[in-house]
C-alpha positions in Angstrom: 0.3 23.6 -22.7 0.3 20.1 -21.2 -1.3 18.9 -18.0 2.0 18.5 -16.1 3.1 22.5 -16.8 -0.7 23.5 -16.3 -0.4 21.9 -12.5 3.1 22.9 -11.9 2.5 26.6 -12.9 -0.6 26.1 -10.6 1.1 24.9 -8.0 4.4 27.7 -8.0 2.4 30.3 -8.0 0.0 28.5 -4.7 3.7 28.6 -3.1 4.6 32.3 -4.2 1.4 32.7 -1.9 2.5 30.9 1.2 5.4 32.9 0.8 3.7 35.8 1.4 1.3 34.8 3.9 3.7 35.8 6.7 3.8 39.4 5.2 0.4 40.3 6.8 1.1 38.5 10.4 1.6 42.8 11.5 -2.3 43.3 10.3 -4.6 45.0 12.7 -7.2 42.7 14.6 -10.8 43.4 14.8 -13.1 41.2 15.9 -16.7 40.5 15.2 -19.9 38.9 16.2 -20.5 37.2 13.0 -16.5 35.5 12.7 -17.9 33.4 16.4 -21.6 32.3 14.3 -21.5 28.9 12.9 -22.3 29.0 9.4 -24.6 26.7 7.8 -22.2 25.6 5.0 -18.6 25.1 5.1 -16.1 24.5 2.2 -12.2 23.6 1.9 -9.5 23.1 -0.5 -6.4 20.9 -0.4 -4.2 20.7 -3.3 -0.8 18.6 -3.2 2.3 18.0 -5.1 4.1 14.9 -5.0 7.8 14.1 -6.8 8.4 10.6 -6.1 12.3 9.0 -7.4 12.0 5.1 -7.6 15.4 3.2 -8.0 14.5 0.3 -9.7 15.6 -3.1 -9.7 15.7 -4.6 -12.6 16.3 -8.3 -12.1 12.8 -8.3 -9.7 9.9 -10.4 -10.4 7.3 -7.7 -10.3 9.9 -5.1 -12.3 9.9 -7.9 -14.8 6.1 -8.9 -15.5 4.9 -4.7 -15.4 7.8 -3.3 -17.4 8.9 -6.5 -19.4 8.0 -4.5 -22.9 8.8 -1.2 -22.1 12.7 -2.0 -20.4 13.4 1.3 -18.4 17.0 2.3 -16.5 18.1 1.9 -12.9 15.9 4.9 -11.6 12.5 6.7 -12.5 10.5 10.0 -12.1 7.3 10.1 -11.4 5.5 14.0 -10.9 2.3 13.4 -8.7 -0.4 16.0 -8.3 -3.5 15.5 -6.3 -6.5 18.2 -5.6 -9.5 17.4 -3.3 -12.7 19.9 -3.1 -14.4 19.2 0.4 -18.2 20.6 1.5 -21.1 20.5 3.4 -24.2 22.1 4.5 -26.5 21.7 7.5 -29.6 22.8 8.6 -31.6 21.6 11.4 -31.7 18.2 11.2 -30.3 17.7 8.0 -26.4 17.7 6.4 -25.0 17.9 2.9 -21.2 16.7 3.2 -19.5 15.2 -0.1 -15.8 15.4 -0.6 -14.2 14.8 -4.5 -10.6 13.7 -5.2 -8.8 14.2 -8.4 -5.6 12.8 -9.1 -2.9 13.6 -11.6 0.5 11.4 -12.4 2.9 11.9 -15.2 5.2 9.1 -15.4 7.5 7.0 -18.3 4.0 6.0 -19.5 2.7 8.9 -20.1 0.1 11.6 -18.3 -3.3 10.2 -16.6 -6.1 11.8 -14.6 -8.9 10.2 -12.7 -11.2 12.3 -11.0 -14.2 10.6 -8.1 -16.1 11.2 -5.0 -14.7 9.9 -2.3 -17.7 10.6 -0.3 -21.3 12.3 -1.2 -23.7 11.8 1.3 -26.9 13.1 3.1 -27.5 12.7 6.6 -30.9 12.9 8.8 -30.9 13.1 13.2 -34.4 12.9 13.4 -34.3 12.6 17.4 -31.3 12.6 19.5 -28.9 10.0 19.8 -30.2 8.7 15.8 -28.6 9.6 12.9 -29.4 8.0 9.6 -26.5 8.2 6.4 -27.7 7.9 2.4 -24.7 8.2 -0.1 -21.6 7.2 -0.9 -19.3 7.2 2.4 -16.1 5.9 4.5 -17.1 4.1 7.8 -13.6 3.3 9.0 -14.5 0.4 11.1 -11.4 -1.6 13.1 -8.7 -0.3 15.4 -5.5 -1.0 14.0 -3.6 1.4 12.2 -1.2 0.3 9.6 -4.1 -3.0 8.9 -8.1 -3.6 9.8 -9.1 -7.4 9.1 -12.3 -6.3 10.2 -13.4 -3.4 8.2 -15.4 -5.3 5.8 -17.3 -2.3 4.0 -14.1 -0.4 3.6 -11.2 -0.7 1.2 -8.2 -1.6 2.8 -5.3 0.6 3.6 -2.0 0.7 2.1 0.2 -0.2 5.1 2.7 2.1 3.8 0.8 5.2 3.8 -2.7 4.2 6.3 -3.6 7.8 6.6 -4.2 8.8 3.3 -7.7 9.0 2.6 -9.6 6.6 0.8 -12.6 6.5 -1.6 -16.3 5.0 0.2 -18.7 2.9 -1.0 -22.3 3.9 -1.5 -24.9 2.5 1.3 -27.4 3.4 3.8 -26.3 3.4 7.5 -27.9 4.5 10.5 -26.2 4.8 14.0 -28.2 4.5 17.6 -26.7 5.9 20.9 -27.3 5.5 23.9 -25.9 6.4 27.2 -26.3 4.2 30.7 -24.9 4.2 34.2 -22.9 1.7 35.1 -20.0 -0.5 34.0 -22.0 -0.2 30.4 -21.7 3.7 29.8 -22.3 3.8 26.3 -23.7 1.4 23.4 -24.7 2.2 19.9 -24.9 -0.1 16.7 -25.0 0.7 13.0 -26.7 -1.5 10.4 -25.7 -1.2 7.3 -27.0 -1.7 3.5 -24.2 -2.2 0.9 -25.8 -3.2 -2.8 -23.6 -4.4 -5.6 -25.3 -4.0 -8.9 -24.0 -2.6 -12.0 -22.4 0.9 -11.7 -23.0 0.7 -8.1 -20.0 -0.7 -6.2 -18.9 -2.9 -8.9 -15.7 -3.3 -7.7 -16.9 -4.7 -4.3 -17.7 -8.4 -4.8 -20.5 -10.7 -6.8 -22.8 -8.2 -8.5 -26.7 -7.9 -8.0 -26.5 -8.8 -4.3 -27.8 -6.9 -1.3 -25.6 -6.8 1.5 -26.0 -6.1 5.3 -23.6 -5.8 7.8 -23.7 -4.0 11.2 -21.8 -3.1 14.3 -22.6 -3.5 17.2 -20.4 -1.2 20.0 -19.8 -1.4 23.7 -18.5 1.0 26.0 -17.6 -1.6 28.6 -15.4 -0.9 31.8 -14.0 1.8 30.0 -13.1 -1.0 27.2 -13.8 0.1 23.5 -15.6 -2.9 22.0 -17.0 -3.5 18.8 -18.8 -7.0 17.5 -19.0 -6.9 13.4 -20.6 -8.3 11.4 -21.3 -8.7 6.8 -23.5 -10.9 5.0 -25.4 -10.7 1.2 -23.2 -12.7 -1.3 -20.9 -10.5 -2.9 -18.2 -11.6 -0.3 -18.5 -14.3 1.9 -19.9 -14.0 5.5 -17.2 -12.4 7.6 -17.9 -12.0 11.1 -15.5 -9.7 13.6 -14.5 -8.3 17.2 -12.5 -5.7 18.2 -11.1 -3.6 21.2 -8.9 -0.7 22.4 -8.7 0.0 26.0 -6.1 2.6 27.6 -3.7 0.8 30.3 -2.6 4.3 31.3 -3.1 7.9 30.1 0.0 7.5 27.3 -0.2 3.5 27.0 -2.7 1.6 24.6 -3.6 -1.6 23.1 -5.7 -2.5 20.7 -6.6 -6.0 18.5 -9.0 -7.5 15.9 -9.8 -10.6 15.1 -12.0 -11.7 11.8 -13.6 -15.1 11.2 -14.1 -15.9 7.0 -16.2 -18.8 5.8 -15.3 -20.1 2.6 -13.0 -17.8 1.0 -11.3 -18.8 -2.5 -8.2 -17.3 -3.2 -6.4 -19.1 -6.7 -2.5 -20.1 -6.0 0.0 -21.4 -8.1 1.3 -24.8 -7.3 5.3 -26.0 -7.8 4.9 -27.3 -11.3 3.1 -23.9 -12.6 -0.5 -24.4 -12.3 -3.2 -22.7 -11.1 -5.2 -23.8 -8.1 -8.2 -22.6 -6.5 -8.6 -23.1 -3.3 -11.8 -22.7 -0.6 -11.9 -22.8 2.5 -12.4 -20.4 6.0 -10.2 -18.4 7.2 -9.4 -15.9 10.5 -7.4 -13.0 10.1 -6.2 -11.2 12.8 -3.7 -8.0 15.0 -2.8 -6.8 17.6 -0.7 -3.8 19.3 -0.4 -1.3 21.2 0.1 2.3 21.1 2.2 4.2 24.0 3.2 8.2 24.1 7.0 9.2 26.4 7.3 12.3 28.2 9.2 13.5 25.8 6.7 13.5 22.9 7.9 10.0 21.1 5.1 7.9 20.2 5.6 4.2 19.4 3.1 2.2 17.1 3.4 -1.6 16.8 1.4 -4.0 15.6 1.4 -8.4 14.7 -0.7 -9.1 11.5 -1.7 -12.7 10.5 -3.4 -12.2 7.1 -5.3 -15.5 6.3 -6.4 -15.2 3.4 -2.6 -14.5 2.2 -0.5 -17.1 0.8 2.0 -19.3 2.2 5.8 -18.8 2.3 6.3 -21.4 -0.3 2.8 -20.1 -2.7 5.0 -16.9 -3.1 8.5 -18.6 -3.8 5.7 -20.7 -6.5 4.7 -17.6 -8.1 8.0 -15.8 -8.3 9.6 -19.0 -10.2 6.6 -18.8 -12.2 7.3 -14.7 -13.7 11.1 -15.6 -13.9 10.4 -18.7 -16.0 7.6 -17.2 -17.6 10.2 -13.5 -18.5 12.9 -15.9 -19.8 10.4 -17.8 -22.4 9.3 -14.3 -23.2 12.9 -12.9 -24.1 13.5 -16.4 -26.1 10.2 -16.4 -28.0 8.6 -12.9 -27.8 5.6 -14.8 -26.3 3.8 -12.9 -23.5 1.1 -15.8 -22.5 3.1 -16.7 -19.6 3.4 -13.5 -17.9 -0.1 -12.3 -18.9 -1.6 -15.3 -16.8 0.9 -14.2 -13.7 -0.2 -10.4 -14.1 -3.9 -11.6 -13.9 -2.7 -13.9 -11.0 -1.0 -10.2 -9.4 -4.6 -8.8 -9.6 -6.6 -11.2 -8.5 -4.1 -11.3 -5.0 -0.3 -11.5 -5.5 0.1 -7.8 -6.2 -1.7 -6.5 -3.1 -0.6 -5.1 0.2 0.6 -7.3 2.7 -0.4 -10.5 0.0 1.3 -12.9 2.6 0.3 -14.1 5.9 2.4 -12.8 8.4 3.5 -9.0 9.3 5.3 -6.7 12.0 4.7 -3.0 11.7 6.6 -0.8 13.9 6.3 3.2 13.8 7.6 5.6 16.0 7.5 9.0 15.6 9.1 11.8 17.9 7.6 15.4 17.6 10.4 18.6 17.6 13.4 16.2 17.5 16.1 18.3 19.2 13.5 21.0 20.0 13.4 22.3 16.4 10.1 23.8 16.3 7.1 22.4 13.4 9.4 19.6 12.0 8.2 16.2 13.0 10.6 13.6 12.3 9.3 9.1 12.5 10.6 5.7 11.1 8.6 2.7 10.2 9.6 -0.6 9.6 7.5 -3.4 8.2 8.6 -7.1 8.0 6.8 -10.4 6.4 8.0 -12.7 9.4 7.5 -15.9 7.4 10.7 -15.0 5.0 12.2 -12.4 6.5 12.1 -9.2 4.0 10.8 -5.7 4.3 11.0 -2.5 4.0 12.1 1.0 6.5 11.5 4.2 5.8 12.5 7.1 7.6 10.6 11.0 7.3 10.2 14.1 8.4 7.3 16.3 8.2 7.1 20.0 8.4 3.5 21.3 9.7 2.5 25.7 11.4 5.7 26.8 10.0 3.3 28.7 7.3 -0.3 28.3 8.2 -2.0 25.6 6.0 1.5 24.7 4.9 2.4 21.1 5.1 5.6 19.6 3.6 6.6 15.9 4.2 10.2 14.0 2.9 10.5 10.5 3.4 11.9 7.7 1.9 11.4 3.9 1.5 14.4 1.3 1.3 13.5 -2.5 0.7 15.4 -5.1 2.6 15.4 -8.8 1.2 16.6 -11.7 -1.2 15.7 -13.1 -4.1 11.9 -15.4 -4.0 11.0 -13.1 -1.3 8.0 -10.8 -0.9 10.0 -7.3 -1.0 13.4 -8.6 -2.2 11.0 -9.1 -5.7 9.0 -5.4 -5.6 9.9 -3.1 -8.2 11.8 -0.7 -7.0 15.1 -1.5 -4.4 14.0 2.5 -2.9 12.1 5.8 -3.1 12.3 9.2 -2.1 9.3 10.9 -2.2 8.3 15.3 -1.1 4.9 15.8 -1.1 3.8 19.7 -0.3 0.7 20.1 0.5 -1.8 23.1 1.0 -4.8 23.5 2.5 -7.2 26.9 1.9 
């Protein structure tokens, strides 16, 4: 039995178990002191099935780049599965924590599986207000929802799904926290050592470097403020500041600013020649979050990506891909497409590759008084070229214990020579079913 069938059977059995759960609701409740005692260990499992239907844009630059030698039709189905194991053990001043992630995929390209530790670290708390962590972890710096320009020691978020868990880096860090009376009520300092060597964080940047980062946190006049830096040589030195403040109990504003020295990027000229540029760069974000009395949450963010490509630089790249594809059709030579593919991996194909974006997300809890359901609508626009995406979704939690269901669809808006208009897909429809043990 192949990989997909095994996991389809597993999820099918799991779903049947979930349907049987409510039948146990009438059982007699008993109370035991053992149930409220804190145990030194914990363990959890999360399993997920996520089929996706893609509507392909056969004329788009990224369709031609990725599928030029294996063309597909107008639609493509992909099956995804995920298994996450999470556990911890705590005894006095020591704690161990680990989280694994296994991704399973079945698509036109075949079956694939990738298993990795998202986090695996130990914590020591020798005194009150001080802890030391060593191992692989995520630190989650920054106040933004869709983007975090000051997250210098984290992997970049996917703004299309910013809440998904991410893989961390191997590091050693400490947290020192102190409280005060007066306008400054809390101060903390978080130093981080991030090594980059062969087989250790080697995808972070230049190897054989020991990078040092730090965050100074202040709760000053009821405003959260962070001062952040990283240096060491794997990436250009970076400095940042962020803030978050509740104007009222239901209205919050936040922002981030990052300054990066000697940032390099490779661009394509109008003549199709790769050119490496180096300059200092500034990225920043400003946003707000508001909650109404009828449980409508609004998140709005404006993001300037100082390391992104201008509108003309993006157009030059798309023009090059279309020409390279035509050359391939006429000659069978894919060398130009291979150049374009390397440039995509180097920057043109990353999330938020352009300079300026606006992000709007509306989340309505229990619309029309429908229990257990939440609806949402997300819109992201590239301000420079006017292209964007719109994503309606609905998700259900609490209907069955530990079961989450999420249905979402993403639609692309944009003409040729624009960022979203040249993406591989015109639309995607996704169903996500997840269960926690």
